[in-house]
C-alpha positions in Angstrom: -11.5 87.0 -72.7 -13.5 83.9 -72.6 -16.1 83.1 -75.4 -19.7 82.3 -75.3 -19.1 77.9 -75.6 -16.5 78.7 -72.6 -19.4 81.0 -70.8 -22.3 77.9 -71.8 -20.0 75.3 -71.0 -18.9 76.0 -67.3 -22.4 77.2 -66.1 -24.1 73.6 -67.3 -21.4 72.8 -65.3 -22.3 75.2 -62.5 -25.8 74.0 -62.9 -25.3 70.4 -63.4 -22.9 70.4 -59.9 -25.9 72.3 -57.8 -28.4 70.0 -59.5 -26.5 66.6 -58.1 -25.7 68.5 -54.0 -29.4 69.8 -53.9 -31.2 65.4 -55.3 -28.3 64.6 -52.6 -29.4 66.7 -50.0 -32.9 65.7 -50.4 -32.4 62.1 -50.5 -29.9 62.4 -46.9 -32.8 64.1 -45.4 -33.2 63.2 -41.5 -36.9 64.2 -42.0 -39.1 60.7 -41.7 -41.1 60.8 -44.6 -42.2 57.1 -45.4 -46.2 56.5 -43.7 -45.1 53.1 -43.4 -43.1 53.5 -40.7 -44.5 53.0 -37.3 -41.6 55.9 -36.0 -39.3 53.5 -34.6 -37.0 54.6 -37.4 -36.0 50.8 -39.4 -39.1 50.3 -40.7 -39.6 46.7 -38.0 -43.1 46.7 -37.0 -43.5 46.1 -32.8 -43.0 43.0 -31.5 -46.5 41.5 -30.7 -47.5 40.8 -27.4 -49.2 37.6 -27.1 -52.1 37.3 -24.7 -51.7 35.1 -21.2 -54.9 33.9 -19.8 -56.6 35.1 -16.5 -59.0 32.0 -15.6 -59.0 28.4 -17.2 -62.7 26.3 -17.5 -62.3 23.0 -17.0 -65.0 20.9 -18.9 -64.6 17.3 -19.6 -62.0 15.0 -17.0 -61.0 11.6 -19.6 -59.1 9.1 -17.9 -58.0 5.8 -19.2 -54.9 3.4 -18.5 -51.3 3.3 -19.9 -50.7 0.1 -19.6 -53.2 -2.8 -20.1 -54.1 -4.1 -16.7 -56.5 -4.2 -13.8 -57.8 -0.5 -12.5 -58.3 -2.6 -8.8 -55.4 -5.0 -7.5 -58.8 -7.0 -6.7 -59.8 -7.0 -9.8 -56.6 -9.9 -10.1 -58.6 -11.6 -7.1 -61.6 -12.1 -8.3 -63.1 -12.2 -11.8 -66.7 -10.7 -11.0 -65.1 -7.7 -8.8 -64.5 -4.6 -11.3 -63.7 -1.2 -10.9 -66.3 1.7 -10.0 -64.5 4.8 -11.4 -64.6 8.7 -10.8 -62.6 11.3 -10.4 -62.6 14.2 -7.9 -61.4 18.1 -9.2 -60.1 20.8 -6.9 -56.8 23.0 -5.9 -54.4 21.8 -5.0 -54.1 21.5 -0.9 -57.7 23.3 -1.2 -61.2 21.5 -1.1 -63.0 19.4 -4.0 -65.4 21.1 -5.7 -66.1 18.9 -8.1 -67.0 15.0 -7.7 -68.1 12.5 -10.5 -70.8 10.4 -10.6 -69.6 6.6 -10.9 -68.9 4.5 -13.6 -69.2 1.0 -12.8 -67.3 -2.4 -14.0 -64.8 -0.5 -16.2 -62.7 -2.1 -18.3 -59.0 -1.9 -18.0 -58.8 -1.2 -22.0 -61.4 1.5 -22.1 -61.4 4.9 -22.0 -64.3 6.8 -19.7 -64.9 11.0 -19.9 -66.4 12.3 -16.5 -68.8 15.8 -16.3 -71.6 14.5 -14.8 -71.7 15.5 -10.9 -72.2 12.0 -8.5 -73.6 12.9 -5.5 -76.9 15.5 -4.3 -76.7 18.9 -4.9 -73.2 18.6 -6.6 -72.1 20.6 -9.2 -71.8 19.2 -12.9 -68.3 20.0 -15.2 -67.0 23.1 -16.3 -65.3 24.2 -13.1 -64.1 27.9 -14.2 -60.6 28.4 -11.7 -58.2 31.2 -12.0 -54.8 30.9 -14.4 -51.9 30.8 -11.7 -54.0 28.1 -8.9 -52.3 25.1 -8.5 -55.6 21.8 -9.8 -55.5 18.2 -8.6 -57.2 15.8 -10.2 -58.1 12.4 -8.4 -58.9 9.0 -9.5 -60.4 6.9 -7.3 -62.4 3.3 -7.2 -65.7 3.2 -5.6 -65.6 0.5 -2.7 -68.6 -0.1 -0.7 -66.9 0.7 2.4 -65.0 3.6 1.0 -62.5 4.2 -2.1 -59.3 3.4 -3.4 -57.0 6.5 -4.4 -56.1 5.4 -8.1 -54.3 8.1 -9.4 -53.0 12.0 -9.1 -52.1 14.5 -11.1 -51.2 17.6 -9.6 -50.8 20.3 -12.1 -50.4 24.5 -13.5 -52.7 25.8 -16.3 -49.6 26.7 -17.8 -48.5 23.4 -18.9 -51.4 23.4 -20.9 -51.1 26.7 -22.2 -48.7 26.8 -25.3 -48.6 30.7 -25.9 -50.9 30.8 -28.9 -53.7 32.7 -27.3 -55.7 29.6 -27.9 -59.0 29.2 -26.8 -59.6 25.3 -26.0 -57.0 23.1 -25.3 -57.1 19.0 -24.7 -53.8 18.0 -22.4 -53.2 14.6 -21.5 -51.3 14.8 -17.8 -49.8 11.5 -16.8 -50.7 10.5 -13.6 -49.8 7.7 -10.2 -50.2 3.8 -10.6 -50.5 4.0 -14.7 -53.4 6.4 -15.3 -54.0 8.9 -18.2 -55.9 11.9 -17.5 -57.0 14.3 -20.4 -57.7 17.8 -19.2 -60.1 19.5 -21.5 -61.4 22.7 -21.5 -61.3 26.6 -22.3 -58.6 29.4 -22.0 -60.6 32.9 -20.5 -58.4 36.4 -21.3 
């Protein structure tokens, strides 16, 4: 026959085992009651989606020499002859959309920024292009009988973009004939 102490001890053990199994079942439940979980089950946030620009706007073009030498070979022949610089901008293989004003008698060590047009009915910068367009910047020396092409750089706007959703940029591009061309502008999303 069982005495009352043995029965009480067995009931307490049985109740403890029941309580422990209930806690384990609730703790291992498959229902998701975590309000911070976005629903992917592992509490990791969804990946960040970086936007790509749709358009690019060129606000200014700056040119300098990468080597401190004459812009125009004729400067080496005659000390009074200095280069008279202007730039052109457009789609590669397409028409020129912007032809700048001319800056006369430039110094080889100078830096020159272009934003104004150079002719009647011309357009000032800024100029807007699609992000997928291939662009071309040409550097010219104006001469009385025509111009001398001094340097060219062709680029895709994607070389100006760093996957950082920036709205402005300033990028140095190296063209032919020791020219350094800095293109500044904005991205449109």
